[in-house]
N, C-alpha and C positions, 0 to 999 in steps of 0.2 A: 419844271420837272419833267422826267420822263415818265410816261404812263405806258404800261404794256398789259393788253388783253390776253388771255389764254384760255383756250377751250380745248379740253382733254377728250378726245374722241375715241371710239372703239378701236379706230386704226390709225388715225393721225393726231398727234397734238399739235394746235394751230397757234401762232402767236402774231399780234399786230401791235407794233412800236409805235408811239406817238411822240415825236421829237422834233422842236425847232419847228413846227407847223407842217411837218412832213409825216407820213405813214410810212412803215416798212413793214414786210410780212415774212414769216419764216414758219416752215413745217418740219416735224422730226416725227417719226414713227413712235406710237405710243408703247408704254413699257406697262401693261395691266396689272402686273403682279406689284407694281411700286410706281403708281402714276407720277409722284413727285420727281422720279428719276428723268423722266422725258421732259418735264418743264425745266429743271435744272439744266440738263443737257442743252435744250434749245436756246437759253439765256446765255450759256456759256459759248454757244457757236454764234451768237449775234453779238458777241464781244463786249456784253453789259456788265457793269460793276453794279450789284444789286443796292449797295448804299444809296439812300436816298430815292429809288425807283418805287413808283406806286405799282403794286401788281393785282390786277382784277381777274379773278379765274372762275371757270365752271369746273366742278368736281363731280366725277363719276361714281367716288367712293361709295357714298350711301345707296346711290342706285344699283350699282352692280353688287354691293353686299346684299341687297333686300331681294334682288331678283334672282340671285343664285344661291338664296337662303343659306348666307354664310356670316349671320351676325353672331355676336357673342353669347356666350351662356348668361341667360338674363332670368331674373326671377320677377314674377308679377305678384303685386299685392293689391287686395280687394277687398271689401266688405266680407263678412261672415255669410256664407250661402251664396257668394258670387264670384267664388274662386274660378269658375268655368265660364265667366261671362265671354272672354274672347273666344272660346272654342263654340259656343252656341251662336254668337254673333247675332244676325238678324233672321236666321233660320232660312234664308234665300238659297235657293237651288239652282246650280250652275246649268242644269238640264231639266227643265221644269218636269217632262213627261217621262222621265227615267226612273222607273221605280226602285231600281237597285243600282244607283250612282256608286262609283268608286269613292270609297272612304278619303278623306284629305286628312292631311296632317294638321294638327291643332297648331295655332302660333306658337304657344308655350306648353311644353309637355307638362303633362298632370302634376309630376313631383315638384314641378317648379312654381306651382300656382299656389300662394299662400293666403289665408283669409285671418283678417283681425277685426276689431271694434272700430268705433269712429264712425258711426253711421248716422247721416243727417237725413231729415225729412225734405220734403221739396219745398218748405217755407224756410228751411235753414234751421230748424230747431234740432234737438239731439234727441236721437231715438236710442242709441246704444253707444256709451261714452269709450273713448279710448284710454285703458287703464295701464298702469305702470306693468302690470303682469303680462298685458298685450305686448307692450315694448320690449321685456325681457324675453318672452317667448320668441318675438320675431327676431330679436338679435341672436338667440341661439341657434333659430332655423338657418339663419343666414350664414352663420359660424359652420354649421353643418354641411350646408348646400355649397359654399365659396363659389358665388356667382361673380363674374366681372361686371355685373351691371342689374340695376334694380329699377322697375317701373312701379309708381305707387298711383292707383287709381280708385278713389273713394267716391262713393255717392255724393252728387251735389256738391263736390268741393269746391267749384266755382263761387259758391255762397259763403263758405268758409273753410280757409286751407289750412287752420290751426293742426288739425289731425294729422294731414299729409305733412306739413312741416315737422311734426313730433317724429313721426316716422322716418323720415328723412334723417333726423338727428342721431337715430339709433342705427342707421346703416354703418357698416365698418369704412374706416377712412381708407381711400383709394378705390372705392368701388363707385362706378358712375351711377347717377341716380338722376330720374327724372319724375317730375311730380305733374299729374293731370292738370292740377290748379294753376300751372304755370306754362305747360306745353300749349293746352288748348283749353282755356278756361271758359266753355260753353256747354250746353245741353246736350244730351246724346251720349250716354255712358258708354256704348260700344265703341263708337267713333272716337271718342275722346281717349277710350282706354287702348285702341288700336294705334292712334298717333303717340301716346306716351310710350307704348311698348317698343314701336318703331324706333323713337328717338333713343330709348336705351339700348336697343338690339344692335343698332349701328354707330351710336354714339362714339364707343371707344375706339371703333375703327376710324372714325372721322378725326376724332381727338389726334390718335397719334400720326395720323397722315399730315395733318395741319402744321403740328409740332416739328415732324421731319422737314416739312417744305419751309417753315420758317427758319429752322436752323440752318438750312442750306441757302437762305436768302438774308445774310445778316443786313440790318440796316433798311431793309425794304418795309415797305407799308403794304401788308399783303389783307387783300378782301376777297370775298367769296360770293358768287352770285347765288340768290335764293330761287326758289321755284316761282315766286312771284313776280321776278324780273328787277328786284332791286337789290343791290350790293349791301353785304354787311361785314364789318369788319372781322378778321379771321379769329381774333380771341372770343369773340361773341359767337361766331358761327359754331365753335366746337360743342356749345351746348344746345344746338338748335339744328341737329343733323336731320330731323323730318322735314325741315324747311329747304332742305338741298336736294330734294329727289328728282326735281327737273331742272336742275342748276344749268346745264348745257343748253338744252333747248330753250329755256328761257332767254338765254343771252341771243339766241338766233332771233327770236321775235323782237327783242329789242333793236337789234341791227337792222332787221327788215323794216321796222316802222321808221327807223332813224334815215336811212337811205332813201326809202320809198318817199318821205315827206319831201326829199330835195327834188324829186321828179312830179311832186304836186300830186300825189297817190295816195289815199286814205283809206279805200276800201281794198282789203288785200286778202287772197288766199296764199298762205305760205307754205312752201314745200321744201323741205330740208334734208337733203338726200346724203347720207354720210356713207361710210363704209360697211355699216352693219345694220342700220335701221333707217327709217325714213319718218320724219315729224310734221305733221300737217295741222294748221290752225287757220284761225279768221281773226282778220283785225278790222274794225270798224272804227277807226280813230286811234284806238288803242287797244292793246290785247285784252282779250276776254280773260277774267279771273274765275275760277270756280272752287268751291270748297267740298265738291263731290268727285275729286280726281281719285285716281286707283294706282297702286303699284303691285302687280302681280295681282293675288286674289284678294289684297285688303283695300278698304277705304283709306283715302288720306283726305283728312277733313279740314287741314290748314290750307290758306289760300296758295293757290299754284295757277300757271297760264293754262287755260282749257285748250288742250291738245290731244291729238289721236296719233298714236305711234303703232307702225307695223314693222315686221321684221323683213325689210326689202331695202336694200343698200347696194353699193357698188360691190361689196363683198359676198354678197347672197348667192348660195350654192344653187345650182340647177341640176335637177334629178328627174328621173322617171319613177313614178309611183308604182304601187303594185299592179295597177290596172293599165301600165305603159303610157300614163298621161304624162307631159312634161309639167313640173312643178318648180318654182323659184322661191328661195327661202322656206322658213325664217332662219334655217341655219345658215351660218355666215362663216366664211374664212378668216374673218378677223385681221388683225395685224400680223400675226404669226401662225400659219405660213403664209398668210394672205392669198390672193388670186394668183393663179398659175404663172401669171404674166410677170409678177414681182420677182421670179425667180428665186424664190426662198424655200421651195419643195413642195408648194401646193400642187396638188393634182386635179382638183376639182374645179369644174367650168364654173364660172362666177359671170356676173352681169358685166363687171369690168373686162373680164376677157372676152365677152361677147362684143361690147363696144369696140374694143381692139380690132377684133377679127372683121367686123364690119367697116372699118376704118374710119370710125368716127373720133375714136381715141388714137391718138398720134404716138407711136414707140418712142419717136426722137424728141417729143415735146413734153413729157410729163415731168412735172415740177421744174419746169424751164429747162428740161434737158438734164436736171442734175441725177434723174433716175431713168435710165433705159429700160423700157419693157421689152419682155421677151415675146415677141409675135409668135415663134414657132411654139412655145410651151403653151401660149392661149389656143393656137389652133388644135395641137394635140388634145388637150383637155375638152375643148367643145367637139373635137372629131370622135370621141369616145361615146359621147351621147348620140352623134349624129349617125354614127354606125347602128347603133341599136335601134334608132328612130328610122333608119333607112333613108336617110335624106343626106344632102351635102353638109358640108362643116358651114357655110354661109348660110343656108337656109334655117340650120338649127341654131345659129347665133342670132338670126332675126326672131326666130320663136322666143327664145329666151327674152329679148328686149321686150316684144308684144305681151308677154305674161307679166313682167316686172312692170309695165306701164298700167296694165288692167288693174294690177293689185293696187298700185298708187293711186290711180284714178278712183278706185273704190273707197279709198281712205279720204280722199278730197271730198267724195260724196257724203260720208258720213259726218264731216264737220261743218257742211253747207246745205244741200239738198235736204238731208234727212233732219234738219234742224229748222228745215222752213226758209231758208235763205236761198235766193237764185244768185248763181255764182257767176251768171253771165255778165252781171254790170260790174264784176270786179276784177282785179289785175292779179294774175298769177305770179308770185315771186318765188322765183327759185334759187336756192343757194345749197351750200355743201358742195363738196368735191366733183360730185357726180350728177347734180341737178341740172345742169344745164344741157346735159346731152339728151334730157327727156321732157325738158320744158314745153316745146311745142306740140308734142303729141298728147300730153296731159291735158293742156289747154285746149286742144280740139276735142278730147275726149268729153269735156264738161261744156262743150259750146261755148268758151270764154274767146274772145277777140283780142285780148290784149295780155302782155305777159313782162316780165322785167327780171333782168339778170342783172343782180347789183352789181357795183363796183365792189371788188374784194369778196366776190360772192363765195370764193372757197374758203373764206376764213371769216364768213360774216357773224358767226356765234362770237368768235373771239373779238370783232369789231364791236358787237353788241355789249361785250364785258367791259369794252374801252369806255364806251359811252353812258352805261348804265348809273343812273344816279344812286347814292346811298338811299335806304329807305326801310321801312317796317310796314307790316300788315297787322294790326292788332284786333282782338275780337273778345268780349265779354258778354255773357247770356244777360238780358236783363227782361224777364218775363212780365207781361201785362198787356190790357186792352189798350189800344192805342187812345181811344177817346177817353179813357179815364185818367191818363197820364199828363203831368205838368211839362210845359214847353221848358220853363226855367230850370226844373229838376233835371229833365233830361239832357239838356244842353250843358248842366255841371257834370253829370256822368260821362257824358261824351269828351268833354275837357280833361276830365281826371285821366282818361284812357289815352286821349292823345298827349297828355303830359309826359306818361311814362314812355311812350316813343320818343318824344323831344328829348328827354334826358339820355336816353340810349344813343341818339345820334349826336349828341353834344359830346358825349364821352368819345366819340369816334373823330373828334375834331371839327364837327359842324358848328357854326353860328346859328343861334335861333333864328335871325333873320333869313336864313337860307332854306329855312325848312317849310315846307307847305303841307298843311293837313286838310284832308277831306273826310268829313262824317258821313256814315251812312246808317241805315237801319235794315234788318232782316226781319220781312212782315210776312204774315200768311193769315188767311182766314182761320178762324177760330175752329178747331177740329181739324185743320190739314196737317200734314207732315212735312211737308216742304214748304222752303220760303223764298222771296224773290227780295232783291237788295235794291232800295231807293235811296237816293240822296236825301240828307237831312237838312231841313230849313226850320219847319215846324210840324207838328203832330198832324193838323189839319192838311197842309200842304203834302206831307208824307202820304196820308191815306188817299188823296186823290190820284197821286202819282202811282200808288200801288194799284188801284183799280184799274188805271189806264194800261198799266204793264201787264196785269193779269189778262186782260182783254187782249191786248197784242199778243201774248204769248200762247194763250190757250183758246181764244176765240170767244170768250165769255167772261162777265163779271158776276158776283154774287152780291146779294144784300146783307151776308151775315157781318157781324164784328170783325174787325182786323186786329190781330194780335201782334204785339212787338216780340221777337224772338232774341234777336242779339245786335248789340251796339257794335259797330266797326269804324275804325281810324285808318286811315291810308295816309302814310307819312313818306315825303319824298323831300331829297336835297336837291340843291339846284341843277338845272338842266347842264349837260356837258358843254364845255366850250370849244370843244373840239369841231373844226370844220373840213369838209371834204376838199380836197384841192381841185382847183379848175382844170379842165382839159384845154388840150392845145386847141386854136381855132384857125381858119382861113386856110384849110388845105383838105386833103383827100388822099388817103394812105392806099398804095396799091397792094394787091394779093401779094404774098409771099411766094406761094406757089399754087399750083394746081394738082388735085389729088382725085385718086380714083375711090369711089365708094359703091360699095352693094347696093344694088335697087336703083341707083342714079344713073341715068344713060351717060351724060355728059361730065367730064371732069370737073371738080367742084373747086371754088377759089378757097384759098386757107389765109386766112388774115390773122396778123399778131395784134391782139386787143390794144397793147401798149402804143401801138404805133397810130392808132385811128385818132382822126379829129372830132371835136365837138360838133354835131349835127350832120355827121358823116352818115349816109344811109347806104345800106347793103341789102341787096335782093338775095333770097333764099333760092336754091339752097346755097349754104356757105357753111364752112367750119371758121370758128373765131376763137383761137388758143391763147391762152395766159399761162403764167407760172404755176397757178394752183387750181385751174379748172379749164375745160373746153365747153363751147356752146355750140349747139347743133342749130343752126338756122334752117328749118326744114322749107321743102318746097311749098309754096303758097304763102310763105310768111316774109316780112321784110323787117329789118332793124335799123334802130337809129341811136347813135352814141349821143347822149344828152351831155350837159356842160360839167358834170361831176363825173362822168364815165360809166353811168348806168347805161346797160343796153335795154331799149325799149323795143319789143317785138309787137308787131301787129299783124293780124291775119288777113291777108289780102285777096285771099280765094278759099272756097270750100274743097276739103279734101275729096279727091275723086273716088 
């Protein structure tokens, strides 16, 4: 079968095709107003008949709609007296000491917040029934408001979802509906409500996008990457929009783990630098998941890869602030018009323009020569800044790169140093179209001695889509003191949870024998608000593991009782059978040319990555170009090509 991974980015849409044991890559400019257009265009340009092809892609539709606040008209339904639950939130203040903070728009306007009966107590007993009059009144209100979507979030609905189901049946046909008991059946009414509202708010947009994409790919098996790093069939993804908010970045982590494993590296700091933003994460054997992620100002409690994102990418715009200081990002030139050097009318200086001015990016080698960059336009854009700064064009370009590097290094410290992890023993894995140009500087900034630029680094997120297994992350609240619970009863509850995921995956065509299930528990000391996740084997072993993890994470353990909060089941299909191709051996490629770079006294050798041989070593400074990215091997660094084509970089000298 032909399998194609697709990553829809802010600037480019990337494709990796696996066919007959070989990988083939392609890129097209993204079409943000209708992302499926770029996907269909790329598949046409690759000469593929979609019939029988398996397509796994990362979608930015949900992410962009949430960040740009362009969701559909959505009604929120809660219990009486709790219609303003999402507006009140946790009463957390963004600026703790600001006594007059600027008012924030509520997630749901007041007039779209409805209240009804069906209230449960914490033990699941009924406090206020849901009556026929309640349902009739809701139906009339929905008829008057004419929403495109409805989010239903009743207290303790994870204990008994009958009231939410009854309300769902009263919603007019054709209206997108999300129930909190289905989206996130766990404790925490605010977080559960936000997840349910987000799912409805962007759900119709995701549904429409998936339907258009599938219509354009008749006969193809289409899957979508989830924020947790597993794929889900398109027809099931349409109702799970909230689980797609980190769809693309999750693919990058799956790809990074996959290629780094071929080089024997398991402890990784990953750095994905695209056109619009940069994503950083930590992998210690496997990507970390969190249920405390955020999108914009809102918490997202569904499982997602633990990642930190900043607005610094190749298209990030350089400017002078009101004090005359040089700033880079978060504003981006995007795909249209893009950096000035793209020749599409862009006038602002960007990181890409600066790299071109400095000679690190080659005008005739971009996208393998398919796209000629305009050096004069880049120099003009940077020159306008340089004139105001009172410096040369080259010095201004170097300043842009230094500031962009510091912003990205700061993000890497957030995900490592600020969480108690010493990054010096890790390998910095850099990918994305622009990542290889900055990898040495970032590794040096964190005191790291090794880095890795993966094979297919410019399309690694798309490669991650290609190798991502199908899977699910399921959760259900089960409150109780751990020492009072019965192992057999808990095992049955976990198995019921896992069976729901197995059935969902078998509907996608997987055999039961292909599915692995891992069970875990969310635990906390009685009276705490936050939990730690430990693997399940028995109550006694889970309690011991919790004490040890709490001491490791926070430096101490407590003598109080341990409380169970949530049951979790992680399901994954079989690992990908795709294998990376072996590089040529017994040779050493010569430099294609020597080029002059700003700040380097002698001409720098330029190599074409596809001509290099396995085990070939290159001393920096050097440029290594390929179809989809460029790697700058800085002075004081050496580079070795491994057996599958990864560039392994080692620091040979301290920076002067």
